[in-house]
N, C-alpha and C positions, 0 to 999 in steps of 0.2 A: 395791489397795483394791477390795473387792467393791462397796461402796456408793458411788454417785456422786450428789452433790447437784445436782439439775437447777436451773440458775440463770438468772435473767433480769436484764438490765442496763437501767436506765431511760433512759440517755442514752449515745450513742456519740460524744461530743465529746472534748475533750482528756483529761478525767479518765477517761472510759471506755476510751479507746485506750491511755492510759499507765498508769493506776493500778489498773485492774480487769481488763479482758479478758485481758491477758498472764498474769496470775496465775491466774485461773479456768481458762484454757487449759492452763497449765503444771502445775497441781496435779492429780494423778491422781484425787482424790476429788471433783472438780467436772466438770460438763458445761455449757459455755456454750450454752444452748438458744435464747435469743432476746434481742433488743435492741429499743429504740425508736429509730427514725430518722425524724424528721418530713420531712426534705428529702432530703439526699444519702444514698444507700444504699451504704455502703462496708463495712459489717461483714462481709458474705458474701465479699468479696474477701480479707479478712484471715483469716476463719474460715469456710471453706466449710461449708455446711449450716446455718449459724445462721439463725434466722427473724428477719426484720425487720418489726416492727409499726409502723404509722403513728401510733398513739396509745398513751399510757401505760395507758389503760383497757383496751385490747386486750391489752397485756402482762400486766396484773394478772389478766385473765380467763382466761389460759391455764392450764388445770387441771394441766398437766404440771409447771409451775414450782413448786419447793419453797422457793427462796430468791430474794428480789428485792434487788438492790443499788440503793439510792436515792442517785443522784449528780446530782441536779437542783439548781436554785438554792435557796439557804438557806431562803427564805420558804415554799417548797413542801414542806419535809420533813414537817411535822406532818400535812398533808392526805394526802400520798402514803403515809406510814407507816400512817395510820389505814385507808386503803383496802386496803393490802396485807395488814395483819394481819387485817382483817375478811374478806378473801378466803382466809384460812388459810395465809398465807405467813410464813416466817421473813424477817427483814429485816436488812440490813447498811446502815447509814446514814452518809453522810459527815458531817464536822464542818461547822458546829455541829449537834449532833443535832436540836435544836429551838431556837426563839427564847427560850423561857422554861422554867423548871423545872416550872411547872404543866402545860404541854403534855407534857413528858417523863413526868411522873407519870401522866397520863391514858393515855399509850401503854403504860406498864408495866402498868397495870391491865388494859388491853385485851389485851395479849399473854398475861397470866395467864389471862384468861377463855377465850381462844382456844387455849391450850396451845401457843403459839409463842414463839420466842426473838428477842430484839433484840440486834444486835451493833453496836458503834460503831467506825467506821473512823478510829481514831487511829493512823495508820500511822507517825507520827514516833516512836513508842516503839521502832520497829525501825530507826531511823537508825543508821548506823555511829558517828557522833560522839557521839550521846546515849548509846548503849550503852557506849562507852568511858568516858564521864564517870561514868555510873552505877556501873560496875565499880570505879572509883577511890573513889567515895564509900563503896561497900559494903565495900571492903578495909580501911577505917579509917585509911588512910595520912595523911589530912589531920587526923585527930583530931576534936575537937568543932568542928563548923562554926559560923561566926558570920555569914557574909555570902555569899550565892549570887546570881548573876545569870545568867538565861537570856535570850538575845536572838534575834530573827528580823527582820533589817533588809533593806530593799531601797532602790533609788533609782528612783522612778517619779514624775516631775514631772507628767506629763500625767494628766488624768482618764481612767480606763479605760473601755472600751466596754461592760463588763458592768454593766448598770443595777442588777441586784440587789445589787451590791457598792457602787455609787456613789450610789444614790438613798436618801433617808431612809425606808426601809421596814424591816419586821421583819428582824432579824439581818443588817443591812448594816454597812458600815464595816470598818476594819482590825481593830478589837478582836474582832469576830465572825469575821473571816477567819483571822487568825493567832493570836489569843488562845487558841482551843481547843487548838492544838498545844502552846503554851508552858505553859498551865495544866495540861494533862494530864500533861506531862512532870514538872512540879513536884509535882502531887498524887500521881502514881504513886510518887514517891520519899518525899515528906515527909508525905503524908496531907492531911487537911482542916486548913486554917489556923485559928488561934484568932481572928485579925483579918485584915482586908484593907482596902486603901485604893487607889483608882484615880485616875489623872490621864489625861485625854483631851485631844487637841489636833487642830486643823484648820489645816494649814500650807500646803497646795497652793492656788494661786489658784483660786477659784470652787468649791472642794470643798464638798459638802453633807454629808459624813460625816467621822467621825474618821479621820485618817491617821497618828496617833501615839497610843501609850498606854504607860503605865508603871503596873504594879500591884505594890504591896508586900504580901506575904503574911507575917503574923507567926506564928511557931511557938514552942512552949515552949522554955525555956532560951536565950532570946535568939537564936534562929536566924532571921535575916532573909533572906527570899527575894524577889527582884525579877524580874519578867518584863517585858520591854520590846519594843516594835516601832516602827519609824520608816520611813516611805516616802520620806524625803528624807535618807538617810544616804549620802553620796558615798564616804566611806572607812570601810568596815565595821569595827566593833569586834569583838573576840572574841565568839563566840556563847555561850560558857560561861566564867564566871569564878567560882571558888570559893575562899574563904579559911577556913582552920581553924587551930586552935592549933598544928598541926604542919607546916603547909605551905599552898601555894596551887597552883591549877591554872588554866591558860589554855588554851582550845581553840577553834579556828576552827570555823565551820559547814562541814563538809567532806563530808557525805553526798552521794554522786555518783549515787544511783539514778535520780532524776528526769532528770538530764542524759543518762544512759545509755539510759533508756527512751524519751526523746524522739528519740534517734538509732536507735531500734528494735533495740537490743542484746538478744540472747536471754538469758533468765535462766540458761541453761546455760553461758554464756560464762565462762571461768575468771576474767576480770577484773571480772565483775559485782559491784557492791557494795563494791569495794575502793577506798579513797581514794588519791589521788596521793601519791607520795613527797614528803617535805618538809612535809607538812601535820600532822605529829604534834602532839599536845598537849604543853604544857610544864608539868611537875610539879616544883615547887621545895619541897624538904623542909628542915627545920631540926632539928638534934639538940639534946640537953640542954646541950651546950657552946656552942650558937649557931652551929655550922657548917652552911652551906647546901650542898646538892647539887641538881643539876638533872638531871631524867630525861625522856626522850622517852616519850610515851604514844601508841602507834599505835592507830588505830581498829580495831574488830572489823569483820568483813564485815557489811554491812547487807543485809537481805533482808525485803521486805514479804511474801514468800511465807509467812513465819512467822505473819503475821496470818491469812491464809487457812487455814493449818494449825490455828490456834486455833479458828476458826469451824467447821472440819470436825470437830474433836474434840468440840466442844460439841454440835453437832447429832447426831452419830453415837454418841458415847460419853458424852455428858452431862458432859464435863469442864468445870469452871468457866472462863468466858472471862475473860482477864486485865483487861480494862477493865470495871469494875463499874458498876452503876446508881448507887450512892452516889457514886462518883467523878464521874460525869457530872452528877449533881444539884449537887454542890459546884461544879463548873466553871460550870454555868449560873447558879447563884445569884450568882456573882461577875460573870459577864458581864452579867446583866440588872439588877444593883443600880444 
C-alpha cells in the first residue's frame, strides 16, 4: 500500500497494547507514529521509533498525525474527540462513543465542518462466534426468528479499581461498558428496534453503579431480541441463543483473540483467531415431518484487523465504514434512556 495513515494512540495501557497497537503495526496501511504515556515509557520497547508524549494535548498538536485513536476513559471521549477533530484529525473512538446522543450529534457536525471522519471501535463485530451466528441467521436455516438472546457475562464480585467504570459519573457502569458491544451486534443485524425496555440491577456489595442489565428490543413481526449482561454469573450461559420456526441455535462465547493478544501472540500466527475444538455451536433443525437433526457450527476465524482495514479503505478510498452514525445514535439513545 502506497499510502500510510500516520496514527497516534492516546493511551498505552491494556487497550492500547492489546487492541490497537498490534493492529496498527501489522496493517501495511498504517504507521504507529506516537502514543501518550504519562508515567511508564514502554511503547518504544515494543515499537522502536515511536514517539512517546507526556500529554494528550502534545499528541493532538503533532501535525504529522492524521488519525488519532481515542482509547481513554469513557467520560473523556467527547472532550478528546472535540479537540482531535478541531485539530484536523480523523478519529477512531472506543465504545461507548460518547455518553449521550446529543454529544455524538455535535461531533458528527464538527467532523463535517472540518472535513474529517469518525470511526467507531466496535471490534466485537469481528468476533469469531458472532460472525458464525450472523452467518446462520443470514442463511435462513432458522426460518422466521421469534426469540434471540445475546449475552456477555462475567464473574467479578469485587469492585474494580477503574473509577471511571465504578463511580456514578458519565458513561459508567456495566451497561455503558458491555452494552455497546451487545447493542451494536443486535442493531447491525436487526436494525433500529421499534421499542425497547431496560432493566438495571446493582448486586455487588457496595456497588455504586449497575452491574446487571437486560434490554428487550422489539422488532416487527414479533421478533424479540434480548441483550443481557451480569457481573455475578458463576456458571456462564450460552452467549447466543436463537429460536426460529425451523430451528434453534446455541453458541458459547468463544472468540479467543483477546486471550491470544494478552499472551502477545502475533497476528501472523496460524492459530490466531481460531476457537478451540469442542466449542462449536449447536444448530438443531426440524423438518416438516417433525424430525430433528443436530449440526455443529464451527466459528469463522476472528480478526480485528478487518476493522482497521475498514478504517483504511474509508480514509483512503472513501469506502463507507460498516458501523454507521445512525446505528451509533440508536445505540446511545437506548443507553441514555
